[in-house]
KEKE-3310 file (N, C-alpha, C; in steps of 0.2 Angstrom, whole numbers, plus 5000, padded with zeros to 4 digits):
npx = (5086:5075:5066:5064:5055:5044:5037:5038:5027:5016:5015:5010:4999:4992:4989:4982:4969:4967:4964:4953:4941:4939:4934:4925:4915:4914:4903:4892:4890:4884:4893:4896:4896:4905:4918:4921:4924:4924:4932:4946:4947:4950:4963:4971:4973:4981:4990:4995:5000:5009:5018:5022:5025:5039:5044:5049:5055:5069:5071:5079:5082:5096:5104:5098:5096:5105:5105:5104:5099:5093:5085:5074:5072:5069:5061:5049:5047:5044:5031:5024:5020:5011:5003:4999:4994:4985:4975:4964:4961:4960:4968:4973:4981:4979:4984:4982:4969:4966:4969:4964:4951:4953:4957:4944:4940:4933:4917:4917:4910:4912:4929:4929:4922:4931:4943:4940:4940:4950:4957:4954:4955:4970:4970:4965:4973:4985:4980:4979:4995:5000:4994:4999:5013:5013:5011:5021:5031:5042:5061:5062:5051:5047:5060:5056:5043:5050:5056:5043:5039:5048:5048:5057:5057:5053:5060:5074:5085:5084:5067:5062:5070:5066:5052:5054:5060:5049:5041:5046:5049:5035:5029:5040:5035:5019:5021:5024:5014:5002:5007:5008:4995:4986:4991:4993:4990:5001:5013:5014:5014:5023:5033:5028:5031:5044:5046:5043:5052:5064:5064:5060:5071:5082:5078:5074:5085:5080:5070:5063:5054:5039:5028:5013:5003:4992:4999:5009:5004:5001:5009:5020:5017:5013:5027:5041:5055:5048:5036:5016:5013:5025:5026:5016:5017:5032:5024:5011:5008:5020:5018:5004:5008:5019:5009:5003:5011:5018:5004:5004:5012:5013:4998:4999:4989:4974:4962:4951:4952:4956:4953:4959:4974:4991:5002:5008:5006:4992:4989:4998:4995:4982:4985:4990:4979:4973:4980:4980:4969:4966:4974:4971:4957:4962:4967:4954:4948:4958:4957:4946:4945:4954:4944:4934:4940:4944:4932:4928:4935:4932:4924:4907:4892)
npy = (4962:4956:4959:4974:4975:4966:4978:4990:4985:4983:4996:5003:4994:4999:5012:5009:5004:5013:5023:5016:5016:5025:5033:5025:5030:5043:5041:5036:5043:5059:5077:5084:5073:5065:5071:5078:5066:5053:5057:5060:5050:5042:5046:5046:5033:5030:5037:5034:5021:5019:5029:5021:5008:5012:5019:5007:5003:5011:5010:4998:4994:4997:4988:4974:4973:4979:4989:5008:5026:5032:5026:5024:5038:5042:5034:5040:5052:5050:5044:5052:5062:5053:5052:5068:5070:5059:5061:5069:5082:5078:5081:5074:5077:5084:5097:5102:5103:5112:5123:5126:5126:5139:5149:5152:5144:5131:5125:5123:5111:5103:5102:5097:5086:5080:5079:5066:5059:5057:5054:5042:5033:5032:5026:5013:5012:5008:4997:4988:4988:4983:4970:4965:4965:4953:4941:4943:4941:4944:4945:4959:4961:4951:4956:4968:4959:4955:4965:4974:4974:4979:4993:5007:5025:5041:5049:5057:5067:5082:5087:5101:5103:5094:5096:5112:5106:5098:5108:5118:5112:5111:5122:5129:5117:5121:5134:5134:5126:5137:5144:5140:5135:5140:5137:5128:5112:5105:5110:5114:5099:5092:5100:5103:5091:5087:5095:5089:5076:5082:5090:5078:5072:5079:5080:5070:5062:5065:5066:5060:5064:5067:5078:5080:5076:5066:5052:5052:5052:5035:5029:5032:5032:5022:5017:5016:5026:5038:5049:5051:5062:5070:5067:5073:5086:5086:5082:5084:5100:5104:5105:5111:5123:5128:5127:5138:5146:5149:5153:5165:5172:5174:5177:5187:5190:5178:5173:5167:5172:5185:5201:5212:5217:5214:5214:5219:5231:5239:5253:5255:5246:5251:5266:5265:5259:5270:5278:5274:5275:5289:5293:5287:5294:5304:5303:5301:5313:5319:5314:5317:5333:5332:5327:5337:5347:5343:5343:5357:5361:5360:5363:5372:5366)
npz = (4883:4879:4887:4889:4879:4881:4892:4884:4875:4884:4888:4876:4874:4887:4884:4871:4878:4884:4874:4870:4879:4881:4869:4868:4879:4877:4866:4875:4886:4892:4884:4898:4909:4901:4901:4915:4921:4915:4904:4911:4921:4914:4908:4918:4923:4912:4912:4926:4926:4915:4920:4935:4928:4919:4929:4939:4924:4928:4940:4940:4927:4924:4931:4931:4917:4912:4906:4904:4910:4900:4891:4897:4898:4886:4882:4891:4885:4873:4878:4883:4874:4868:4878:4877:4864:4863:4876:4875:4880:4895:4912:4920:4933:4951:4953:4941:4938:4947:4945:4934:4938:4948:4940:4933:4924:4925:4937:4955:4958:4946:4946:4959:4954:4944:4950:4958:4949:4947:4958:4959:4946:4945:4957:4951:4940:4946:4953:4943:4940:4949:4947:4933:4936:4945:4935:4932:4919:4913:4919:4927:4931:4936:4951:4954:4960:4971:4977:4979:4994:5002:4998:4998:5002:4991:4992:4996:5000:5013:5020:5018:5007:4999:4997:4987:4979:4976:4971:4962:4952:4949:4948:4936:4926:4927:4922:4909:4903:4905:4897:4885:4885:4873:4863:4846:4846:4839:4843:4859:4863:4862:4865:4880:4886:4882:4894:4903:4904:4906:4918:4924:4925:4930:4944:4950:4956:4971:4975:4968:4957:4954:4956:4953:4964:4966:4959:4965:4978:4974:4973:4982:4994:5002:5006:5015:5026:5028:5037:5033:5033:5031:5016:5012:5015:5003:4995:4989:4996:4989:4975:4976:4979:4971:4960:4961:4963:4950:4943:4950:4944:4931:4927:4938:4945:4954:4946:4953:4966:4967:4961:4954:4947:4955:4951:4938:4930:4921:4916:4906:4892:4895:4890:4876:4870:4869:4863:4849:4847:4844:4836:4825:4825:4820:4808:4800:4803:4796:4783:4781:4778:4766:4758:4758:4755:4741:4736:4737:4727:4713:4700:4699:4692)
capx = (5082:5068:5059:5063:5050:5039:5037:5035:5024:5013:5014:5007:4992:4987:4987:4975:4964:4962:4961:4945:4939:4936:4933:4918:4914:4910:4896:4887:4888:4885:4897:4902:4901:4913:4923:4921:4923:4925:4940:4949:4946:4955:4970:4974:4975:4987:4997:4999:5002:5013:5025:5023:5030:5045:5047:5051:5061:5072:5075:5081:5085:5102:5107:5095:5093:5111:5100:5105:5090:5092:5083:5068:5070:5066:5051:5045:5046:5037:5024:5020:5019:5006:4996:4995:4989:4977:4972:4954:4960:4961:4974:4977:4984:4977:4985:4981:4962:4964:4972:4959:4949:4957:4956:4938:4937:4929:4914:4919:4907:4915:4931:4925:4921:4937:4948:4937:4939:4960:4959:4949:4959:4977:4970:4964:4980:4988:4980:4980:4998:5001:4993:5002:5018:5010:5011:5030:5033:5049:5063:5060:5044:5051:5062:5051:5040:5052:5055:5038:5037:5053:5049:5057:5054:5060:5064:5084:5085:5080:5060:5063:5072:5063:5048:5058:5063:5043:5038:5048:5047:5027:5033:5039:5030:5014:5023:5027:5003:5001:5011:5007:4987:4981:4996:4990:4994:5005:5017:5014:5011:5031:5039:5026:5033:5053:5048:5041:5059:5070:5062:5061:5079:5085:5074:5072:5088:5078:5060:5057:5052:5032:5026:5008:4999:4989:5002:5012:5001:4998:5016:5027:5015:5014:5034:5045:5055:5045:5030:5011:5014:5032:5025:5009:5022:5032:5019:5004:5011:5025:5016:5002:5013:5021:5005:5000:5016:5018:4998:5002:5018:5009:4991:4998:4983:4973:4955:4945:4953:4955:4954:4964:4982:4995:5011:5008:4999:4988:4990:5004:4991:4977:4989:4993:4974:4971:4984:4978:4963:4968:4977:4965:4955:4965:4967:4949:4949:4961:4954:4936:4946:4955:4937:4932:4943:4944:4922:4925:4937:4930:4920:4899:4888)
capy = (4967:4954:4961:4979:4972:4966:4982:4994:4981:4984:5002:5005:4989:5004:5018:5009:4998:5019:5026:5013:5018:5036:5031:5022:5035:5049:5041:5035:5047:5066:5080:5085:5068:5066:5080:5078:5059:5049:5058:5059:5039:5035:5050:5045:5027:5029:5039:5028:5013:5023:5029:5014:5003:5016:5022:5001:5003:5013:5008:4989:4994:4997:4982:4971:4972:4984:4996:5017:5032:5036:5023:5026:5046:5041:5032:5045:5057:5047:5040:5058:5065:5050:5056:5074:5067:5056:5063:5073:5088:5081:5084:5070:5080:5088:5101:5109:5103:5116:5129:5129:5133:5144:5152:5151:5136:5130:5126:5119:5102:5100:5103:5089:5078:5078:5077:5062:5053:5058:5047:5032:5031:5032:5018:5009:5010:5006:4990:4986:4985:4978:4963:4966:4965:4948:4938:4939:4941:4947:4946:4964:4961:4945:4956:4970:4956:4951:4970:4977:4975:4983:4999:5015:5031:5042:5059:5056:5075:5086:5088:5106:5105:5091:5100:5115:5103:5098:5113:5119:5107:5111:5127:5128:5112:5125:5141:5133:5125:5142:5149:5136:5132:5144:5135:5124:5106:5101:5114:5113:5093:5090:5104:5100:5082:5086:5099:5082:5073:5088:5088:5072:5068:5083:5080:5066:5059:5070:5065:5056:5070:5067:5084:5075:5075:5060:5050:5053:5045:5028:5028:5031:5035:5017:5016:5015:5030:5047:5050:5052:5069:5071:5065:5077:5092:5086:5082:5091:5106:5107:5104:5117:5130:5129:5129:5144:5153:5150:5155:5171:5177:5173:5182:5195:5189:5174:5177:5166:5175:5194:5202:5217:5214:5215:5211:5221:5237:5241:5258:5257:5245:5261:5273:5263:5261:5278:5282:5272:5278:5296:5294:5284:5298:5312:5301:5301:5319:5322:5312:5322:5339:5331:5326:5342:5353:5344:5346:5364:5363:5355:5369:5371:5369)
capz = (4877:4877:4895:4887:4873:4885:4894:4880:4873:4890:4889:4872:4877:4891:4879:4864:4881:4887:4870:4868:4882:4879:4862:4872:4884:4872:4864:4879:4891:4889:4887:4906:4911:4900:4904:4922:4924:4911:4903:4916:4926:4909:4908:4924:4922:4907:4917:4933:4924:4912:4927:4935:4921:4917:4938:4937:4924:4930:4944:4941:4920:4925:4934:4930:4910:4907:4899:4906:4914:4895:4887:4900:4897:4879:4880:4897:4883:4869:4880:4887:4868:4867:4882:4875:4858:4867:4881:4874:4884:4904:4913:4924:4935:4949:4953:4932:4937:4952:4942:4929:4943:4951:4931:4931:4917:4930:4943:4959:4956:4940:4948:4961:4949:4940:4958:4963:4944:4946:4963:4956:4939:4948:4960:4948:4938:4951:4955:4938:4936:4954:4945:4930:4937:4947:4932:4931:4911:4914:4925:4929:4936:4945:4952:4957:4967:4977:4983:4984:5000:5005:4995:5004:5001:4987:4994:4997:5004:5020:5019:5017:5002:4994:4996:4988:4973:4970:4971:4958:4948:4947:4946:4928:4921:4925:4918:4902:4903:4905:4888:4880:4884:4868:4855:4842:4849:4837:4847:4866:4867:4861:4870:4888:4884:4884:4901:4906:4904:4906:4927:4928:4923:4934:4950:4950:4963:4975:4976:4960:4952:4951:4955:4954:4971:4965:4955:4970:4982:4975:4969:4988:5002:5007:5007:5024:5028:5030:5036:5030:5036:5029:5009:5012:5012:4998:4987:4988:5000:4986:4968:4974:4980:4964:4954:4962:4962:4942:4943:4950:4943:4925:4927:4940:4950:4956:4946:4955:4972:4966:4952:4954:4945:4962:4947:4936:4928:4916:4912:4898:4890:4890:4887:4874:4865:4869:4857:4846:4846:4846:4829:4819:4823:4818:4799:4799:4800:4791:4777:4779:4774:4759:4754:4758:4747:4731:4732:4734:4720:4710:4696:4697:4688)
cpx = (5074:5062:5058:5056:5044:5035:5034:5030:5015:5010:5010:5001:4988:4986:4980:4968:4962:4961:4951:4939:4937:4933:4924:4912:4908:4904:4891:4885:4887:4892:4901:4902:4905:4917:4925:4924:4925:4932:4948:4952:4951:4960:4976:4976:4980:4991:5000:5004:5010:5020:5028:5029:5038:5048:5051:5058:5069:5076:5080:5084:5092:5106:5108:5093:5102:5111:5101:5098:5092:5088:5075:5067:5065:5060:5046:5046:5041:5033:5020:5018:5011:5000:4995:4992:4984:4972:4965:4956:4961:4968:4978:4980:4978:4978:4985:4975:4961:4965:4965:4952:4948:4955:4949:4936:4933:4927:4920:4915:4913:4923:4933:4929:4929:4943:4949:4940:4948:4962:4956:4954:4966:4977:4971:4971:4988:4988:4980:4988:5003:5002:4995:5008:5018:5012:5016:5033:5041:5053:5065:5056:5046:5054:5059:5046:5043:5055:5053:5037:5041:5053:5052:5057:5057:5062:5071:5087:5083:5072:5059:5063:5069:5056:5046:5059:5056:5040:5041:5049:5038:5028:5034:5037:5021:5015:5022:5018:5003:5004:5009:5000:4983:4985:4990:4994:5000:5015:5016:5013:5021:5036:5036:5030:5041:5055:5051:5049:5065:5070:5061:5070:5084:5082:5072:5078:5085:5075:5056:5054:5040:5027:5020:5005:4994:4992:5009:5013:5002:5006:5021:5025:5017:5023:5036:5051:5054:5037:5024:5014:5019:5028:5022:5012:5025:5029:5011:5007:5016:5020:5011:5003:5019:5016:5000:5006:5019:5012:4998:5005:5015:5005:4993:4996:4981:4966:4950:4945:4950:4953:4958:4972:4986:5003:5012:5004:4998:4987:4992:4998:4985:4978:4989:4987:4973:4974:4983:4972:4962:4970:4975:4961:4955:4966:4960:4947:4951:4960:4949:4940:4948:4950:4937:4936:4942:4937:4923:4931:4934:4924:4912:4895:4885)
cpy = (4965:4958:4968:4979:4972:4973:4987:4991:4983:4993:5005:5000:4994:5011:5015:5007:5008:5022:5024:5015:5027:5037:5029:5026:5040:5048:5039:5039:5057:5071:5081:5081:5066:5067:5077:5071:5056:5049:5057:5055:5039:5038:5047:5037:5026:5030:5036:5025:5013:5022:5026:5010:5008:5017:5014:4997:5005:5014:5000:4988:4993:4991:4975:4968:4978:4987:5003:5021:5034:5034:5025:5031:5044:5041:5037:5050:5055:5046:5049:5063:5062:5052:5062:5075:5065:5058:5066:5080:5084:5079:5077:5071:5086:5095:5108:5108:5110:5124:5128:5134:5137:5153:5154:5150:5133:5128:5121:5112:5099:5099:5095:5083:5077:5076:5068:5055:5054:5052:5041:5029:5030:5026:5012:5007:5009:4998:4984:4982:4981:4970:4961:4961:4955:4941:4937:4938:4941:4948:4954:4964:4955:4948:4963:4967:4956:4957:4975:4978:4978:4989:5003:5021:5034:5048:5057:5065:5077:5086:5094:5109:5099:5094:5106:5114:5102:5103:5119:5116:5108:5119:5130:5124:5121:5132:5138:5129:5129:5145:5146:5135:5136:5142:5129:5117:5103:5103:5112:5104:5092:5096:5104:5094:5082:5092:5096:5079:5076:5088:5081:5071:5072:5083:5074:5058:5061:5066:5061:5058:5067:5073:5081:5073:5068:5055:5048:5048:5036:5026:5028:5033:5031:5016:5019:5022:5037:5045:5054:5060:5075:5072:5072:5084:5093:5085:5082:5096:5108:5108:5111:5122:5132:5131:5138:5151:5154:5155:5165:5176:5177:5178:5189:5194:5181:5173:5175:5169:5183:5195:5207:5212:5215:5213:5218:5227:5238:5247:5259:5252:5249:5264:5270:5263:5267:5279:5280:5274:5284:5296:5290:5290:5303:5309:5299:5308:5321:5321:5314:5327:5339:5330:5332:5347:5351:5345:5352:5364:5361:5361:5367:5370:5373)
cpz = (4879:4885:4894:4883:4877:4887:4890:4876:4878:4888:4882:4871:4878:4885:4874:4870:4882:4881:4868:4872:4883:4874:4863:4875:4880:4867:4867:4883:4887:4889:4892:4908:4909:4900:4910:4925:4920:4907:4907:4920:4917:4909:4914:4927:4919:4910:4923:4926:4920:4916:4930:4932:4920:4923:4940:4934:4925:4935:4948:4933:4922:4927:4932:4922:4906:4902:4905:4906:4904:4891:4893:4900:4890:4880:4887:4890:4875:4871:4881:4878:4866:4869:4880:4870:4859:4870:4881:4878:4894:4906:4917:4931:4940:4951:4946:4935:4944:4947:4938:4934:4947:4947:4930:4926:4917:4935:4947:4959:4947:4942:4951:4960:4947:4945:4961:4959:4944:4950:4961:4950:4943:4954:4954:4943:4940:4956:4947:4935:4942:4950:4936:4930:4942:4944:4931:4925:4911:4921:4931:4934:4942:4950:4956:4963:4973:4982:4982:4990:5005:5003:5000:4998:4995:4987:4999:4999:5011:5016:5014:5007:4996:4993:4991:4977:4967:4969:4966:4953:4946:4946:4939:4927:4919:4921:4912:4900:4900:4897:4885:4880:4878:4863:4851:4847:4845:4842:4853:4867:4866:4865:4877:4888:4884:4893:4906:4909:4905:4916:4928:4929:4930:4942:4954:4955:4967:4979:4971:4956:4949:4951:4952:4959:4970:4965:4963:4976:4985:4973:4976:4992:5006:5007:5012:5020:5028:5030:5031:5030:5031:5020:5009:5011:5005:4993:4986:4990:4993:4978:4969:4974:4974:4959:4955:4961:4954:4939:4944:4947:4934:4923:4929:4946:4951:4954:4952:4964:4975:4960:4950:4952:4951:4956:4942:4932:4922:4913:4906:4893:4886:4887:4876:4866:4862:4863:4850:4841:4842:4834:4823:4819:4820:4811:4797:4798:4796:4785:4775:4777:4768:4757:4751:4753:4743:4733:4731:4728:4713:4704:4697:4691:4684)
residu = (UNK:UNK:UNK:UNK:UNK:UNK:UNK:UNK:UNK:UNK:UNK:UNK:UNK:UNK:UNK:UNK:UNK:UNK:UNK:UNK:UNK:UNK:UNK:UNK:UNK:UNK:UNK:UNK:UNK:UNK:UNK:UNK:UNK:UNK:UNK:UNK:UNK:UNK:UNK:UNK:UNK:UNK:UNK:UNK:UNK:UNK:UNK:UNK:UNK:UNK:UNK:UNK:UNK:UNK:UNK:UNK:UNK:UNK:UNK:UNK:UNK:UNK:UNK:UNK:UNK:UNK:UNK:UNK:UNK:UNK:UNK:UNK:UNK:UNK:UNK:UNK:UNK:UNK:UNK:UNK:UNK:UNK:UNK:UNK:UNK:UNK:UNK:UNK:UNK:UNK:UNK:UNK:UNK:UNK:UNK:UNK:UNK:UNK:UNK:UNK:UNK:UNK:UNK:UNK:UNK:UNK:UNK:UNK:UNK:UNK:UNK:UNK:UNK:UNK:UNK:UNK:UNK:UNK:UNK:UNK:UNK:UNK:UNK:UNK:UNK:UNK:UNK:UNK:UNK:UNK:UNK:UNK:UNK:UNK:UNK:UNK:UNK:UNK:UNK:UNK:UNK:UNK:UNK:UNK:UNK:UNK:UNK:UNK:UNK:UNK:UNK:UNK:UNK:UNK:UNK:UNK:UNK:UNK:UNK:UNK:UNK:UNK:UNK:UNK:UNK:UNK:UNK:UNK:UNK:UNK:UNK:UNK:UNK:UNK:UNK:UNK:UNK:UNK:UNK:UNK:UNK:UNK:UNK:UNK:UNK:UNK:UNK:UNK:UNK:UNK:UNK:UNK:UNK:UNK:UNK:UNK:UNK:UNK:UNK:UNK:UNK:UNK:UNK:UNK:UNK:UNK:UNK:UNK:UNK:UNK:UNK:UNK:UNK:UNK:UNK:UNK:UNK:UNK:UNK:UNK:UNK:UNK:UNK:UNK:UNK:UNK:UNK:UNK:UNK:UNK:UNK:UNK:UNK:UNK:UNK:UNK:UNK:UNK:UNK:UNK:UNK:UNK:UNK:UNK:UNK:UNK:UNK:UNK:UNK:UNK:UNK:UNK:UNK:UNK:UNK:UNK:UNK:UNK:UNK:UNK:UNK:UNK:UNK:UNK:UNK:UNK:UNK:UNK:UNK:UNK:UNK:UNK:UNK:UNK:UNK:UNK:UNK:UNK:UNK:UNK:UNK:UNK:UNK:UNK:UNK:UNK:UNK:UNK:UNK:UNK:UNK:UNK:UNK:UNK:UNK:UNK:UNK:UNK:UNK:UNK:UNK)
# end
């Protein structure tokens, strides 16, 4: 368990450093620069290092440490609760940033800046994690260094099925995100963390369950077993298609591309509003008549 304790300490150290980076950036930078660059970079750095360490524990832990995947899944849930509480609005996920752009919540320049920051943050996270592994503080990291050059693809099914799995995970994730985005943080953080944990548990045997193009790029694109375009199809096209499907199902349209609602009719809403207005006017008219009758029935001086 000593190796597991070191990994847990590393995970929370990363969270603390990234939280300090966010606070410092918030003081020194303008709100726009902080929101588009520093916040996304810190969030992506935190997410990447955490997920890579957890991935290492999932792969090596069962036979190198004697604990099952339930330990890593519990850590994953707790970390996503911490991430949701500390990210300060950052998504650390390109598909979420593109969703905000399609919902007219972010302009093109801000979206491009977020995507660049996410790429830089995940790259930094990969470099920091590799440096940390090279110190070989535990036998987990010693084994990881030995097998790092022999890493194989996380795709353990056909390409079409793998793309479908990643797309389905992205679809469900974004559907929950859209449903909860106006809710209080106290409610959406644990629900989203539970969703991510469930999707990871279900889809990991097939694709590794990334449903985040930036994270998948640094974690698995360099591994042998599949070509670059295979990875693009599974880890980029799949999640993007899932996000678009969730947005279309939830909104009925994609506001950035067209305003007409393709799935849901607005007539029923208008009829309800008109009926309410008519009922309100009838009540007002009835009140006026009653007041008039009372005034006429009063004796005149």
